[in-house]
N, C-alpha and C positions, 0 to 999 in steps of 0.2 A: 488764493494759491500763487505763491514765490514764484518772481519768474525765473527760469531756468535757461541756460545757453550749452550746448553741447558741442564742444569743438573738437573736430574731427583732424587729427593730424595724422594723417596716414605714414605709416611705417615707424613712427616713433616707438621706440622700445627704453625700458630705464638705463640700459647701458651707454645710450646716446646723449642722456642728461648728463650736465656736467659744467664746470667752471665756464667753458663757453657759451652756456646756454642760461645765463643766469635769472633770467624770468622763469623759464619753466625748473628750474633748480629749488627758486623761492617757492613757486606754487607747490610743487613735491613737499617739500618739507612742511610747508605750513598745514597740509591737507592730508591725507590718507591714499596711500599706493595699492591700487588691488591688479591683478592680473587677468586679464581675459584670454580664456583659450576659445579660439577662433572655432568655427564650425567648418566643416569640410564642404566645400573647397574654401582657402582662405584667400580668397579674392575680392574686390573691390564691392560689388554688387550683392554676393552673397552675405558678407559678412554684414554690410551696412542693414541688410533688410531681417538678418537674424536677430540682430540688436534691437530693429523698430517695430519687430512683429512677436519678440520671445520665442519662435520659432525656427525647427530646422529646414533647410532646403525642401525636404519630402512635403512641407507643409505649405511654405509661401511660395514655391515653386521657381525661386530664383537660384538653378544648379551652377551659375556661374555668370562670366559677364556677356556670355553669347551661347547659343545651342543650335542644334539642327532642329528647322521647323518641319515637320515630318510632313504638315499638310501641304505646304508652300512648297516643298523641296528645296528650302533653301538655308545656307548656314547665316544666322542674323546675329550681330555684335553690336552691342551698346545702342540698343533700342532706348528709347525714353518714356514711354506711355508707365505710368502708375498703376494702369489697369492689369499689367503683368503677374503685379505682386497679389497671391490669392488669399492673405491673410488679413486680419485687421491690424492696422498700424497704431502706433503709442497715442497718436494725434486723435485718433478715431475713439479708441476705448477712453481717452482723459475727457472729450467731448460728450461721450455718452453721461459720464458721470458728474461734468460740471457744463452745462451750456455754453458759459462765458469762456470758455477755453480759448485761446488762438494759438495758431502755429505758423511759424516761418520757417520755412526749409531754402536755405541757402548753400545750392548746388550738390547736395548728397543726390544719389542717383534716382532714376525714375522719378524725376521730378514734372514732368509735365502732365496736366490732368491730373494731379494728385488730390486729395480732399484737403488741404494745407491753405491754410487763410491767404498766405503770402509765400511767394517760391519765384526762385530764379536760377535758371540753369543754361549751361551752354547750348547755342542752337545758331551755328553759322547759316548766314543767306547763301544758297547755292543759285548762280545766275545761269542763265541757259547758254551764255557763252563760256562755261567753263569755271568760271571764277569762283572761290569759295572767299565770302567776305566775312570778317569776325562779329560775330552778334551774339545775342543771348536769348533767351524767352522768359517772360514772365507773366506772372498772374496776381493779382490783376493785369491787364495789358498796359497801364499807364505806368507801372511801374519802372519797365523797362526804359522808356525814354527818359523819363525822370532822374535814374540812377546813370546813363549815360551821358546826359547833359553835366552833369558834375564831375564824374569822374572819367569821361571821355569813353569809346568802345571798349567792350570787353576783349582784354586781349589773347584773344582766342589761341594765338600761334606761340603765345608763351604758358599756355595751357600745357599743351602736347605736344609733342615734335621734338626736332633737335633744335629749336629755339625754346624749349621751356624752360622756364625760369620763376623767380620769387615774384616778379610783376602781377600775375595771375592770382598769386594767393593774397597778395596784398592788395587788389582790386576785389577780390571777394570779401577779405575784413573790412575794408572802407564800406564797401557797399551794405554789409552787416550791420555796420555801426549806424549807418543811415537809415534803414529800414526799420532796427530796433528802434531808434529816435523819435521817427516819426509814427510807428505803429505799435510799440509797446507789446509784442505777443508774450503770451505764457511760456511759451517754449521756442526757444531759436535753435535751429541745427544749422552748423555751419562745416563746410567742407576745406580743408586746405591740403591742396595736393603735392606741394612743391619737395617735401621731403622723399616722399616715395619714388619721383622720378630721378632724382639726383643718386640716391641709393641703388637702383637698378642700373642706371648708365655707369656709376663710379664702384661700387660696391661698399659694404657697411665700413669697412678700414681704412678706405683712403681719405686722405686729408680733406679732399674737396667737399666729401661727405659731410664731414664735422663742420665746414665752414656753411653747408647749408643747413646745418642744424640752427648754427648762427643767426643766419638770414631769418629763419622760420620764425628763432626765438624772438626777434626784435618785433615782428608782426603780433607774436603772440603778447608781447608786454604791452604794445598798445591796446589789445583785445580786453587783457585783464584790467588794466585801469580804466577802460571806458565801463566795464562792465560792474566793477567794485563800487563806482561812483552811481550808478543807475540801481544799486541794489540786486544784482540778479546773481544768482547762485552759477558758477561756473563748473562744468566739467569738462575735462580734457581725455577724449580716449583715442585709440588705435586700432586700426581693424588688424593689424598682422606686423609681424617683423619681417625684414629682409635678410636673407642668408647671402653668403658670396655665391657666384654662380662659376662655375666650370666650363661644361659645355652644354651644348642643345643635343636633344635625341627627336632624330627627322621621322617620327611616326609614318606619316602619309609615303615617303619614301620606300619605307619596309615594306607598307601594302601596295604601294605600286609594283615591288619587285614581284609581289605574289599574284599580280593581277588583278588586285580588289577595287583598284581605283579606276574610274572611268576618265579619260580626258577628252575634252573638246579643244581643239585647234581654232585658233582664229587669227588669221594674217600672220604664222610663223609661231603664234605665241601660244601658251597651254594654259587653258583653264580648269579646276576640278569641277566636274560633274556630279555634284553629289547625289543628286537624284539615280542618276544611273550606275553609281557604284556599288559594290557589293559589299564593301566595307570602307570606313574613312574615320580618320580622327581630328575632333576639333579643340585644336590647343588651345589651352588657356593656363599660361605661367608653367606651373608643376601639376596641372590636372589636364587630362585628356578625355573626353566624352567620344568613344568608340561607337559608331552607329553601323550595324548590320542588318543588311536587307533580308535576309533569309535566316529564321529562328533556328534552323539547324547548324547553321554556319557559326555562331555566336560563341561555341565552347573552342572552336577551333582556330577563331581570332583571338579569343582569351589568352588561348596556350602560346599562340605564336607571338604576342607584344607582351604576354608576363614574362618570357625568357628572355627580352631584348635588354641589352647592358643598358643601365640608366633608368630601367622602370623597377620600381619597388613592389608596387601590387598591382593585379589585375582584378578589378572588382566585379563579381557578377550579381544579380538582382540582389540575390539573398546578402551578400556582403556588403552592399549598397545599404541595404537595409540597417544594418548595424550600425552605419555611421550617419544614420540620417538623410542620405541623399537619392534613395528609391523615389525618384518621381518621373511621369511619364517623358518630362522633355529630358531627363538624363540619357547618357547613354546605355547602350546594351552593355558596354563593359566601360568602367571608369577606372583610368590607369592614374598611379601616383608615381611621381620620380622620386627617384633616389636622393638624400641630400647633395646640395649643390648642382644637379641637373635640372634641366628644363625642357620643354616640349615646344619644338618650333611646328609652323602650318605648312613648312615646306615640303613643296610636293613634286617639282620638277627635278630632274636630272642634269639639266644643262641649264646653267644662268642665262644664256644665250636665246634660252625659250619661256623662259619666267615673264610671266604676264605684266604688261607694263605698269600695273597699279602697285607692284611688287617695291618698286624702287621709289615709291611715293607714300607720304603720309596719307591712309585711306583707312581708317578703321572701321568703315562699314562694307567693304567690299572685301577684304582679306579674310579668308574664312578660317580664321582663328588669330589671336594674339600675338601681334609682333613688336617686341620690346626695341627690336633695331632701327623703330622708325624715331628711337632718341638721337641717333648719330647721324651726321653728315658725312657722305660716303669720302674716305679719305684718300681716296684715288682721285679725288677731284681736283686739280690745281686751281688756287684759289677761290676757295667755295664760297666766300661772302661775296665777292663778285660776281659769280655763276647765280649765286641766289640772287642778289639784287637785280640782275638781268632779266632772270625770269621772274621776278615780282613785278619789274617796270612792263614787260611784256602783257603779263596776267591785267595788270591795273588800265593798261591801254583797250583791254579789250579783246587781244589776240588769245586765243586758245593757245596753254600752253602746259605742258608736261611738266610737272615738277620734281622731274626725277633725281633726285639728290641723295636717297636713302640707300645705304649698302645692303648688300645682302652676304653679310659677314655677320653670323651668330655668336663668333668667338668674342666680339665686342661688349657684350652683354655682361657685366660683372656682377649684378645683383639679381634674386629671384624670391619669390613665394608662393604659397598656395599648397604647400603639403600639410602646414600645421598652423 
């Protein structure tokens, strides 16, 4: 069986390849270009597992980057266990056909406790004093210290957040080459996120996004040369394209005005109480899952939100079936945004009462995806100094709130999810 490498350059589209990306251009011209139509929703985890299972979200169960856990009464985003995927993965199918088949998964999602032979994925250390220390998880366990001894700690803060940069994708690429050299897997999956974040931050037409294409192209060039020398077949894929964003739709604020959202107040700040709410929206880029407590009220909220400016479609279960997202984890209503619009998770009416985590990078606590985490609050004077002082306090063991993220959705310049 010929060794194969699938390189996932998230956000890459044909229009982004040009003279500024010579390695990608040569690779395109030497091979064959095909268009992938993403499943709905066109978000990271859903598209990845539609690729890896050849099934729709209704079958594999990954209806978004997060959803409402009805049994726990919790909105849960960016979980990592591969047990959440409910269909056979490509490496499992291949192994049934050939017992000698091996697979290495380098940072594609749901990579903890997966049935692959080698796995590396982000996994920070959360200390009792509140510190979050960059780190990763690996299987087998000795892969992690070996990689970090050679490459340094996985640069988590360059992977996501206002400091995201090419450094994380470069680390992943270098780690992938080390793993391939050492273990020679039959299939290697590599995830490079750099372009995705630049496009969301700056928009697809900004010169800085083109610079990001050039940066990822240099990393890709190293990978192409390495795998060609090793005789591996290389495929380059992308999960979705990014379109220019104009403004957000604040669904939970609309539902709050209707009396559907329950709020728990803690020390003057507001938390969304999903289990006590009559209806709430779990926002995920240009898709939102709306969960309704009482079945007899589903149609009411579907009609309400379906008529909101910025909402293109409000899908009931029958309409969800037509697009392959009718799974128990999906909302009672699934909303699709109009072009250039996206859904925020914001539910407070007064920024002074927003929860403390709203101004932090906190992907697990927020009840929805928050692209504003890519920015430092422009209202902060000397932001680099403030950030450095906060990091110093954290590293000294003091509990420090890293509240440097703005609450301004108009900063977001790129979005995806609807197609």
